[in-house]
C-alpha positions in Angstrom: -87.7 -23.0 17.2 -89.7 -22.7 20.4 -93.1 -22.1 19.0 -95.9 -24.5 17.8 -98.9 -23.7 15.6 -102.4 -24.4 16.8 -102.6 -27.3 14.5 -99.4 -28.9 15.9 -100.7 -28.3 19.5 -104.0 -30.1 18.5 -102.0 -33.0 17.0 -100.0 -33.5 20.2 -103.1 -33.2 22.3 -104.8 -36.0 20.3 -101.7 -38.1 20.5 -101.6 -37.7 24.3 -105.3 -38.5 24.4 -104.9 -41.7 22.3 -102.1 -42.8 24.7 -104.4 -42.7 27.7 -107.7 -43.6 26.2 -108.5 -47.3 26.0 -111.4 -49.6 26.5 -110.9 -49.5 30.3 -111.6 -45.7 30.3 -115.1 -46.5 28.9 -116.2 -48.9 31.6 -115.4 -47.1 34.9 -117.4 -43.9 34.5 -120.7 -45.7 33.9 -120.2 -48.0 36.9 -119.3 -44.9 39.0 -122.5 -43.2 37.8 -124.6 -46.2 38.6 -123.3 -46.4 42.2 -123.1 -42.6 42.9 -126.7 -41.9 41.9 -127.7 -38.3 42.7 -124.1 -37.7 43.9 -122.8 -38.4 40.4 -121.5 -34.9 39.7 -119.5 -34.7 42.9 -118.1 -38.2 42.2 -117.2 -37.4 38.7 -115.4 -34.3 39.8 -113.1 -36.4 41.9 -112.8 -39.0 39.2 -111.8 -36.5 36.6 -109.2 -35.0 38.9 -107.7 -38.4 39.3 -108.3 -40.1 35.9 -107.5 -37.0 33.8 -105.6 -34.6 36.0 -103.0 -36.9 37.5 -101.9 -38.4 34.1 -101.3 -35.0 32.7 -99.3 -34.0 35.8 -97.4 -37.2 35.5 -96.4 -36.5 31.9 -95.2 -33.0 32.9 -93.3 -34.5 35.9 -91.5 -37.0 33.7 -90.8 -34.4 31.0 -89.3 -32.0 33.5 -87.2 -34.7 35.1 -85.9 -36.1 31.8 -87.3 -39.6 32.2 -89.0 -42.0 34.6 -85.8 -43.7 35.7 -84.1 -40.3 36.2 -87.0 -39.2 38.4 -87.0 -42.4 40.4 -83.2 -42.2 41.0 -83.8 -39.1 43.1 -85.2 -41.5 45.7 -82.6 -44.2 45.4 -80.9 -46.3 42.7 -82.7 -49.5 44.0 -86.0 -47.7 43.9 -85.3 -46.6 40.3 -85.2 -50.3 39.4 -88.0 -51.6 41.7 -90.7 -49.0 41.2 -90.7 -48.9 37.4 -90.7 -52.7 37.5 -93.9 -52.7 39.7 -95.5 -50.0 37.4 -94.8 -52.1 34.3 -96.1 -55.2 36.0 -99.3 -53.4 37.0 -100.0 -51.7 33.6 -99.0 -54.9 31.9 -99.4 -58.6 32.8 -100.4 -58.0 36.4 -103.6 -56.1 35.7 -104.1 -54.2 32.5 -103.5 -56.9 29.9 -105.6 -59.5 31.6 -108.3 -56.9 32.2 -108.3 -56.1 28.5 -108.7 -59.8 27.6 -111.5 -60.3 30.1 -113.2 -57.1 29.0 -113.1 -58.3 25.4 -114.9 -61.5 26.5 -117.4 -59.5 28.6 -118.3 -57.1 25.8 -117.5 -59.0 22.6 -118.7 -62.5 23.4 -120.7 -62.9 26.6 -123.7 -60.7 25.5 -124.3 -63.0 22.5 -124.0 -66.4 24.3 -126.8 -68.4 25.8 -127.3 -67.6 29.5 -126.0 -71.0 30.5 -122.7 -70.6 28.7 -121.8 -67.0 29.8 -120.1 -68.0 33.0 -118.8 -71.4 31.8 -115.1 -71.5 32.5 -114.4 -73.7 29.5 -116.0 -71.2 27.1 -114.0 -68.3 28.8 -110.8 -70.3 28.6 -111.4 -71.0 24.9 -112.1 -67.4 24.1 -109.1 -66.1 26.0 -106.8 -68.7 24.4 -107.8 -67.5 20.9 -107.6 -63.8 21.9 -104.1 -64.1 23.4 -102.8 -66.2 20.6 -103.8 -63.4 18.3 -102.2 -60.8 20.7 -99.0 -62.8 20.7 -98.9 -63.1 16.9 -99.5 -59.4 16.4 -97.0 -58.5 19.2 -94.2 -60.0 17.0 -94.6 -57.1 14.5 -97.2 -54.7 15.9 -96.3 -51.2 14.9 -98.1 -50.7 11.7 -101.2 -52.7 12.6 -101.7 -51.0 16.0 -101.1 -47.6 14.4 -103.8 -48.3 11.8 -106.2 -49.7 14.3 -105.7 -46.7 16.6 -106.4 -44.2 13.8 -109.7 -46.1 13.1 -110.6 -46.9 16.7 -110.3 -43.5 18.3 -112.6 -41.7 15.9 -115.0 -44.6 16.1 -115.1 -44.5 19.9 -115.6 -40.7 19.9 -118.3 -40.9 17.3 -120.0 -43.7 19.2 -120.0 -41.6 22.4 -121.4 -38.6 20.6 -124.2 -40.8 19.1 -125.0 -42.3 22.5 -125.2 -38.9 24.1 -127.6 -37.5 21.4 -129.8 -40.7 21.4 -130.2 -40.4 25.2 -132.1 -37.1 24.7 -134.8 -39.0 22.7 -135.0 -42.1 24.9 -136.7 -42.4 28.3 -134.1 -42.8 31.1 -134.4 -43.4 34.8 -134.2 -40.7 37.5 -131.1 -40.4 39.6 -131.2 -42.7 42.6 -129.7 -42.6 46.1 -126.0 -43.2 46.3 -124.5 -46.5 47.4 -121.6 -47.2 49.8 -119.0 -44.5 50.2 -120.5 -42.4 47.5 -123.0 -41.1 50.1 -120.7 -39.6 52.7 -117.6 -39.0 50.5 -118.6 -38.8 46.8 -115.7 -36.7 45.6 -113.1 -38.7 47.5 -114.5 -42.0 46.3 -114.6 -40.7 42.8 -110.9 -39.7 43.1 -110.1 -43.2 44.3 -112.1 -44.8 41.4 -109.8 -42.9 39.0 -106.9 -45.1 40.1 -108.6 -47.9 38.2 -107.8 -46.4 34.9 -104.0 -46.7 35.8 -103.3 -43.7 33.6 -101.2 -41.9 36.2 -98.9 -44.9 36.3 -98.9 -45.1 32.5 -98.0 -41.4 32.4 -94.8 -42.1 34.4 -93.9 -45.0 32.1 -94.7 -43.3 28.7 -94.7 -39.5 29.5 -91.2 -39.1 28.0 -92.6 -40.0 24.6 -94.6 -36.8 24.5 -91.6 -34.8 25.6 -89.5 -36.3 22.8 -92.3 -35.6 20.3 -92.2 -31.9 21.2 -88.4 -31.9 21.2 -88.5 -33.4 17.7 -90.6 -30.4 16.6 -87.7 -28.1 17.8 -88.8 -27.3 21.3 -85.6 -27.5 23.4 -86.1 -24.6 25.9 -87.4 -26.0 29.2 -90.0 -23.2 29.7 -91.4 -23.7 26.1 -91.4 -27.5 26.6 -93.3 -27.2 29.9 -95.7 -24.6 28.4 -96.7 -26.8 25.4 -96.9 -29.9 27.6 -99.5 -28.0 29.6 -101.4 -27.0 26.5 -101.4 -30.6 25.2 -102.3 -31.9 28.6 -105.2 -29.5 28.9 -106.5 -30.5 25.4 -106.3 -34.2 26.2 -107.6 -33.7 29.7 -110.6 -31.7 28.5 -111.5 -34.4 26.0 -111.2 -37.1 28.6 -113.3 -35.0 31.1 -116.1 -34.6 28.6 -116.3 -38.3 27.9 -116.2 -39.1 31.6 -119.1 -36.7 32.3 -121.3 -38.1 29.5 -120.7 -41.8 30.4 -120.9 -41.2 34.1 -124.3 -39.4 33.9 -125.7 -42.0 31.5 -124.6 -44.8 33.8 -126.5 -43.1 36.6 -129.8 -42.9 34.6 -129.6 -46.3 32.7 -132.6 -48.5 33.6 -131.8 -51.7 35.5 -128.1 -50.8 35.9 -128.2 -51.7 39.6 -128.1 -55.4 38.6 -124.7 -55.0 36.9 -121.5 -56.3 38.6 -119.1 -54.1 36.7 -118.9 -51.2 34.3 -118.8 -53.4 31.2 -122.3 -54.7 32.1 -123.6 -51.2 32.8 -122.4 -50.1 29.3 -124.0 -53.2 27.7 -127.3 -52.4 29.4 -127.0 -48.8 28.3 -126.4 -49.6 24.7 -129.2 -52.2 24.6 -131.6 -49.8 26.1 -130.7 -47.0 23.6 -130.2 -49.1 20.4 -131.5 -52.6 21.1 -129.5 -55.6 19.8 -127.7 -53.6 17.2 -126.1 -51.3 19.8 -124.8 -54.3 21.7 -123.2 -55.7 18.5 -121.6 -52.4 17.6 -120.3 -52.0 21.2 -119.0 -55.6 21.3 -117.1 -55.2 18.0 -115.6 -51.9 19.0 -114.5 -53.2 22.4 -112.9 -56.3 20.9 -110.8 -54.2 18.5 -109.9 -51.8 21.3 -108.9 -54.5 23.8 -106.8 -56.2 21.0 -104.9 -52.9 20.3 -104.4 -52.2 24.0 -103.1 -55.7 24.6 -100.7 -55.7 21.7 -99.4 -52.3 22.7 -98.9 -53.3 26.3 -97.3 -56.7 25.5 -94.9 -54.9 23.2 -93.9 -52.1 25.5 -93.6 -54.4 28.6 -91.6 -56.9 26.6 -89.2 -54.2 25.5 -88.8 -52.9 29.0 -88.2 -56.4 30.5 -85.9 -57.5 27.8 -83.8 -54.3 28.3 -83.9 -54.6 32.2 -83.5 -58.4 32.4 -81.8 -59.3 29.1 -81.3 -63.0 29.9 -84.6 -63.5 28.0 -85.1 -62.1 24.5 -88.0 -59.9 23.4 -89.8 -62.9 21.9 -89.4 -64.9 25.1 -90.7 -62.1 27.3 -93.7 -61.6 24.9 -94.4 -65.3 25.3 -94.2 -65.2 29.1 -96.3 -62.1 29.4 -99.0 -63.4 27.0 -99.3 -66.8 28.7 -99.4 -65.2 32.2 -102.0 -62.6 31.1 -104.2 -65.3 29.6 -104.2 -67.2 32.8 -105.1 -64.1 34.9 -107.8 -63.1 32.4 -109.7 -66.3 33.2 -110.4 -65.1 36.7 -113.1 -62.9 35.2 -113.4 -59.1 34.9 -115.1 -58.6 38.3 -112.4 -60.6 40.1 -109.6 -58.7 38.3 -111.1 -55.4 39.3 -111.5 -56.5 42.9 -107.8 -57.5 43.0 -106.7 -54.3 41.3 -108.1 -52.0 44.0 -105.6 -52.9 46.8 -102.7 -53.1 44.3 -103.4 -49.7 42.9 -104.0 -48.4 46.4 -100.5 -49.5 47.2 -98.8 -47.9 44.1 -100.8 -44.8 43.5 -99.9 -42.9 46.7 -96.2 -43.4 45.9 -96.8 -42.3 42.3 -98.7 -39.2 43.3 -96.0 -38.3 45.9 -93.3 -38.7 43.2 -95.3 -36.5 40.7 -95.9 -33.7 43.3 -92.2 -33.7 44.3 -91.1 -33.6 40.6 -93.4 -30.7 39.9 -92.0 -28.9 43.0 -88.4 -29.8 42.3 -87.2 -26.2 42.1 -88.3 -25.8 45.7 -87.0 -29.1 47.1 -83.9 -29.6 44.9 -81.7 -28.1 47.7 -83.0 -30.8 50.1 -82.1 -34.1 48.5 -83.3 -36.1 51.6 -86.9 -35.0 50.8 -87.4 -37.5 48.0 -86.2 -40.7 49.9 -87.9 -39.8 53.2 -91.3 -38.7 51.7 -91.5 -41.7 49.4 -90.3 -44.2 52.1 -92.9 -43.0 54.6 -95.7 -43.1 52.0 -94.5 -46.5 50.8 -94.5 -47.9 54.4 -97.9 -46.5 55.1 -99.3 -48.0 51.8 -97.8 -51.4 52.5 -99.0 -51.5 56.1 -102.5 -50.3 55.1 -102.7 -52.9 52.3 -101.7 -55.7 54.6 -104.2 -54.5 57.2 -107.0 -54.5 54.6 -106.2 -57.8 52.8 -104.7 -60.1 55.5 -106.4 -58.7 58.6 -109.6 -57.5 56.9 -109.3 -54.0 58.5 -108.7 -55.3 62.1 -106.2 -52.4 62.8 -108.0 -49.7 60.9 -108.8 -47.9 64.2 -105.1 -47.3 64.7 -104.7 -45.8 61.2 -107.9 -43.7 61.7 -105.9 -41.2 63.7 -104.3 -40.0 60.4 -106.1 -37.1 58.8 -108.4 -38.1 55.8 -107.7 -41.8 56.4 -111.4 -42.7 56.4 -111.7 -41.0 52.9 -108.8 -43.1 51.5 -106.1 -40.4 51.8 -104.2 -41.4 54.9 -100.9 -41.3 53.0 -101.0 -37.5 52.8 -99.8 -37.1 56.4 -96.8 -39.4 56.0 -95.9 -37.6 52.8 -96.0 -34.2 54.6 -94.0 -35.5 57.5 -91.4 -36.9 55.1 -91.0 -33.6 53.3 -90.5 -31.7 56.6 -88.1 -34.4 57.9 -86.1 -34.3 54.7 -85.8 -30.5 54.9 -84.7 -30.7 58.5 -82.1 -33.4 57.9 -80.5 -31.4 55.1 -80.6 -28.2 57.0 -78.8 -29.9 59.9 -76.3 -31.5 57.5 -75.7 -28.1 56.0 -75.1 -26.5 59.4 -72.8 -29.3 60.5 -70.9 -29.1 57.2 -70.4 -25.3 57.5 -69.3 -25.7 61.1 -66.8 -28.4 60.2 -65.3 -26.2 57.5 -64.9 -23.3 60.0 -63.2 -25.6 62.5 -60.8 -26.9 59.8 -59.9 -23.3 58.9 
């Protein structure tokens, strides 16, 4: 069978949406809206392309390649081990799991504490200790619990967003303000870069094969049919994500007193309190706590499975222990600090991931030139490493040298190295082919 009913397509679309949609996806659009001001729509356009479009393309790329590792092996066997390792570290204990723990504190505890205790490190440490003890316990047998929570949580989040949107029509909101920072000169580009923070494109590379296997289990074995229904499911999930981002981004831009917030969680808290009073803050805190718990359990489970398979000297339980303890320690840095650290790390990984996705989707055109993958990814990786070192260690001292690259000022300086790598790879293989054919003629 190579046909799905509309109901089955809808089911796969919701499944794909639930894989991408977590508590983190709720906090970034409001913060973007608050900073973008009257450029909110341009910024959200870029954000949606990055936070919804790239993950869908990532799922399609992994499905067409037959797996993340298979795709990465087109670059080099060592890259096929190293890059997935870095991706799992970033979507797991390096960023995403600690962010979920810190976000649970910001949304589920901090709004209800006395002002003097909110930033108290002892209180934060106590909360994260209890939270991650619960995460570890649930990670030992998570499947049924997370599945039940997810079935409850996703409808609850969608219903909450619908209620927020409707209530905003009957509540006085602020006018759109002037944009801040890079949202003034480059709103769409900055929005695109903000979409990196969701980490969904990286997650798509790690988990995209799950969707492909789901479709294959329904009888889709023909490549064209598989790709077509992946596109249908992707469009459905992407449309739902885009609608949510538009609503939350706009409301973040018009929420009163949002300028005082340090991160998206605080913007969302101010928004709910403005619309619903203390009751809204309680509902939001409860929902986020459950969401962060589910996300953390799911990530600890998947990362522990990956690491126990890749580095089997430690068992699944041992890896779960290591990842939970590490995530708890990082979570105590606070949400704002974690988000600040995540920007350069994701700026390093995302250009490589985007290059890999584009090459995978263009594989029919570059398959005859096997040098394209290693050269393009290597040049993009070198640029990303050097740019990250320049920004972190040298605080932008050498940015004037990088500025000669097209679109560098907008955050897309990696495009030129990628393009050069593709051209160089084609030239190398064309020369190899000419030499090979000449050698055969000489031998004859």
